[in-house]
C-alpha positions in Angstrom: -35.4 39.6 -2.4 -33.7 42.8 -1.4 -31.1 42.4 0.9 -27.9 45.3 0.7 -25.9 46.3 4.0 -22.7 48.6 4.3 -20.2 48.3 7.0 -16.7 50.2 9.0 -14.3 48.0 10.0 -10.8 48.0 11.3 -9.6 47.2 8.3 -10.9 50.3 6.4 -10.9 52.9 9.5 -9.0 53.4 13.0 -10.0 53.7 16.0 -10.8 57.4 16.3 -12.8 56.9 13.1 -14.8 54.3 14.2 -16.0 55.8 17.4 -18.0 57.7 15.9 -20.2 55.0 14.7 -20.6 53.4 18.4 -23.7 53.3 19.3 -25.2 52.8 23.1 -28.4 51.0 22.8 -30.5 54.1 23.7 -28.8 55.2 20.3 -29.2 52.5 18.1 -32.8 52.2 19.0 -33.3 55.8 18.0 -31.6 54.7 14.8 -34.4 51.9 14.3 -37.0 54.6 14.9 -35.8 56.5 12.0 -35.2 54.0 9.8 -38.7 52.7 10.3 -40.2 55.5 9.3 -39.2 55.3 6.0 -41.3 53.0 3.4 -38.9 51.7 1.5 -36.8 50.0 4.2 -38.8 46.2 5.7 -36.5 45.5 8.3 -33.3 46.6 9.7 -30.2 45.6 12.1 -27.0 47.5 13.2 -24.0 45.5 14.6 -21.8 47.7 16.6 -18.8 46.1 18.6 -15.1 47.4 18.8 -14.2 46.5 15.3 -16.9 47.3 13.4 -20.6 48.6 12.9 -22.4 47.1 9.9 -26.3 47.9 9.0 -28.2 45.4 7.5 -31.5 46.5 5.3 -33.7 44.6 4.1 -35.6 46.5 1.0 -39.2 46.5 -1.0 -38.7 44.9 -4.4 -36.5 47.5 -6.8 -35.6 49.8 -4.4 -31.6 51.2 -4.0 -30.4 52.4 -1.1 -27.1 53.4 0.3 -26.9 51.7 3.9 -23.7 53.7 5.2 -25.1 57.1 4.0 -28.6 56.1 5.4 -26.4 55.2 9.0 -24.1 58.0 8.4 -27.8 60.5 8.4 -29.4 58.7 11.1 -26.8 59.7 13.5 -26.1 62.9 12.2 -22.8 62.6 10.4 -21.3 63.9 7.2 -21.2 61.1 4.9 -18.6 62.3 2.7 -15.9 62.3 5.5 -16.4 58.6 5.6 -17.6 57.6 2.3 -14.3 56.0 1.3 -14.5 54.1 4.8 -16.5 51.6 4.2 -17.9 48.4 1.9 -21.6 47.9 0.7 -22.4 44.2 0.3 -25.7 42.8 -1.6 -27.5 39.4 -1.8 -25.2 36.4 -1.3 -22.0 38.2 -0.7 -23.9 39.8 2.5 -25.1 36.4 3.6 -21.7 35.0 3.2 -20.2 38.0 5.4 -22.7 37.6 7.8 -22.0 34.2 8.3 -18.2 34.8 8.4 -18.4 37.7 11.2 -20.4 35.1 12.8 -18.0 32.7 13.4 -14.9 35.2 13.9 -13.5 35.2 10.0 -13.6 39.2 9.7 -12.2 40.4 13.1 -9.0 41.3 14.4 -8.9 38.7 16.3 -8.7 35.3 14.7 -11.8 33.3 16.0 -13.0 35.8 17.9 -14.6 34.6 20.9 -17.1 36.9 22.0 -18.5 38.2 18.1 -21.2 35.2 17.5 -22.9 36.6 20.9 -22.7 40.0 19.5 -24.6 38.8 16.3 -27.2 37.2 18.5 -27.3 40.1 20.5 -27.7 42.7 17.8 -31.0 40.2 16.2 -32.5 40.3 19.8 -32.4 43.9 19.7 -33.4 44.8 16.8 -36.5 42.1 17.0 -37.4 44.0 20.7 -37.9 46.9 18.7 -39.8 45.2 15.8 -37.0 46.9 13.4 -36.1 43.5 11.9 -38.3 41.8 9.4 -39.2 38.0 8.3 -35.8 38.0 6.2 -33.7 39.7 8.3 -34.9 37.3 11.1 -34.2 34.1 9.5 -31.0 35.6 8.1 -29.7 36.4 11.0 -30.8 33.0 12.4 -28.7 31.2 9.8 -25.9 33.3 10.5 -25.7 32.6 14.1 -25.8 29.0 13.8 -23.6 29.1 11.1 -21.4 30.3 13.3 -21.7 28.5 16.0 -21.5 25.5 13.9 -17.8 26.4 12.8 -16.8 27.5 15.5 -17.4 23.7 16.1 -16.1 22.5 13.3 -13.0 24.6 12.6 -10.1 24.1 15.2 -9.0 27.7 15.1 -6.2 26.9 17.9 -6.5 30.1 19.4 -6.6 30.3 23.4 -6.3 34.0 23.6 -9.6 34.4 21.1 -11.4 37.0 22.7 -10.2 40.4 23.9 -10.4 39.7 27.6 -8.2 37.4 27.1 -5.5 39.4 25.5 -5.7 41.7 27.6 -5.1 39.4 30.5 -2.3 37.8 28.7 -0.6 41.4 28.6 -0.7 41.8 32.2 0.9 38.6 32.8 4.1 39.9 31.1 4.3 42.9 33.6 5.7 40.8 36.8 4.9 43.4 39.1 1.1 43.7 38.5 -0.5 42.3 41.7 -3.6 44.6 41.8 -5.6 45.4 38.8 -8.8 47.9 38.6 -11.4 46.5 36.3 -13.9 49.5 35.6 -17.4 48.3 33.9 -19.8 45.4 35.2 -20.5 44.2 31.8 -20.0 41.4 29.7 -16.5 42.1 28.9 -15.7 43.3 31.9 -17.0 40.1 33.9 -14.9 38.3 32.0 -11.9 39.8 32.6 -12.6 40.0 35.9 -13.0 36.3 36.1 -10.1 35.4 34.0 -7.6 38.3 36.6 -9.3 35.8 39.7 -8.2 32.8 38.5 -4.6 33.8 37.2 -4.0 34.3 41.0 -4.6 38.6 40.7 -6.2 40.5 43.1 -9.0 42.3 41.3 -11.9 44.8 42.0 -14.4 45.4 40.0 -16.8 49.0 39.7 -20.2 48.7 40.6 -23.0 51.4 39.6 -24.8 52.4 43.1 -28.2 52.4 41.1 -27.9 49.4 39.1 -27.1 47.6 42.7 -29.6 44.6 42.1 -28.6 43.9 38.3 -25.0 43.6 38.9 -23.0 40.1 38.6 -19.3 39.7 40.3 -17.4 37.1 39.6 -16.4 34.6 42.2 -13.2 36.4 44.2 -13.2 39.6 42.8 -13.9 42.8 45.4 -16.4 45.6 45.1 -16.0 49.6 45.2 -18.8 52.3 44.0 -17.8 53.4 40.5 -17.7 56.8 41.8 -15.2 56.0 44.2 -12.7 54.7 41.6 -9.9 56.8 41.3 -9.0 56.5 44.9 -8.6 52.4 43.5 -6.8 53.3 40.7 -4.2 54.7 43.1 -3.5 51.8 44.7 -3.6 49.6 41.6 -0.7 48.8 39.6 -3.0 48.6 36.3 -6.6 49.0 35.3 -8.4 47.6 32.6 -12.1 49.9 31.4 -14.8 48.0 29.2 -18.0 50.2 29.9 -20.3 50.9 27.0 -20.1 54.8 28.3 -19.9 57.8 26.3 -17.9 59.4 28.3 -14.2 58.4 29.5 -14.0 56.7 32.7 -10.5 57.4 33.9 -9.8 61.3 32.5 -6.1 62.4 32.4 -6.5 65.7 34.5 -7.8 63.4 37.0 -5.3 61.0 37.1 -2.5 63.7 36.6 -3.2 64.2 40.3 -2.9 61.0 41.9 -0.7 60.6 43.9 0.4 57.0 42.4 -0.4 55.7 38.8 -0.9 52.2 37.7 1.8 50.7 35.4 -0.3 49.6 33.0 -3.8 51.0 31.2 -5.5 48.9 29.2 -9.0 50.3 27.3 -11.3 47.3 25.8 -14.1 50.0 25.0 -15.1 51.6 21.6 -15.9 54.3 21.9 -12.9 55.0 23.8 -13.1 54.7 28.5 -9.7 55.7 29.2 -8.0 59.3 28.2 -6.0 58.9 25.3 -3.8 61.3 26.9 -2.3 59.0 29.9 -0.2 57.8 27.4 1.9 61.4 28.5 3.0 59.7 31.4 6.5 58.4 31.7 5.7 55.6 34.1 2.9 54.3 32.5 1.6 51.8 29.3 -1.4 52.5 27.8 -3.1 49.9 25.3 -6.1 50.7 23.3 -8.6 48.0 21.6 -6.6 47.9 18.1 -3.4 47.4 19.9 -4.5 44.5 22.1 -6.4 42.9 19.0 -3.7 43.1 16.4 -2.3 40.1 14.6 -2.0 39.4 11.0 -3.2 35.7 9.7 -1.1 33.3 8.7 -1.3 30.7 6.4 -2.4 28.2 8.2 -5.5 30.5 9.0 -5.8 31.0 5.2 -6.5 27.0 4.8 -8.9 27.3 7.7 -11.0 30.4 6.0 -11.3 28.1 2.4 -13.2 25.3 5.0 -15.6 28.2 7.0 -16.6 29.3 3.3 -17.6 25.7 2.5 -19.7 25.3 5.8 -21.0 28.6 4.9 -22.5 27.4 1.5 -24.5 25.1 3.0 -26.1 27.5 5.8 -26.7 29.8 2.8 -27.8 27.1 0.7 -30.4 26.7 3.5 -31.3 30.5 3.8 -32.2 30.5 -0.2 -34.1 27.5 0.5 -36.4 28.9 2.6 -37.0 32.1 0.9 -37.7 30.3 -2.0 -40.3 28.3 -0.1 -41.9 31.2 1.3 -41.9 33.1 -2.1 -44.3 30.2 -3.4 -46.3 30.3 -0.5 -46.9 33.9 -1.4 -48.1 33.2 -4.7 -50.4 30.1 -3.9 -52.0 32.7 -1.2 -52.5 35.1 -3.8 -54.0 32.6 -6.2 
């Protein structure tokens, strides 16, 4: 077995650096196509979230590859500009790391409530374009299972363990915020809108006209066409943006032309949705994903980490048992 992975995350790089490694679905599929063309790579899986970008590779025996350099080449970035901002793990360290990531034990928000699904989505996306191989398929299945088990057994005692709930908690600190515009109808946008409605805050969500049949709107939320968002921004007390768009959803110059500005702008996207220049407005408070997620581990979390590692040991053992059994079957078939 020859597994290697590299990652860049919030511990090593700021938001502006991580933005360069954020990938849309189309970009991810393009990366997979480039990696599949390399004969030394048997399989690949890319995880790209607001906290991190990670590339896992399954390689032919004896082959050595730097996944981070390979990733930089695939997305046409100069490796030397980012060489000091990443870490590479192999073998059991890579297996353990994946399980920790899936459990939310490596996230900015301790016990992150969304990361298990994001890891699961990553392997499903790789499988869809036939980029992963059997080893990575099983590794990620075990990683996701371990993450779910840890969430069940370990009491994180965190009620605001998602970016969505953190964003809503921040807005509740502003008593004058009564009307909120949520830009984005993806998973995060729907979570935010649903939480806002349940907290009694009037919520409007943008919809893309060309995707009208696919939109899911939380009960109680109003809607507006994305193209009309600025007219609603002008009437809103706060704006939360959470899309996968490679372009800004709120531009400084357009916001500058409005007769009234919201009190709060919250950007939950990587790359950023809201032009950071909005922070220049005197009457505006601006939060990006790092502001939302910041927080330090306490002693209780360090104790929980030891508990998490004990659970992971069992799942990593299961993975190696599967691999050994697979190799024995191969030998029998060749004999």
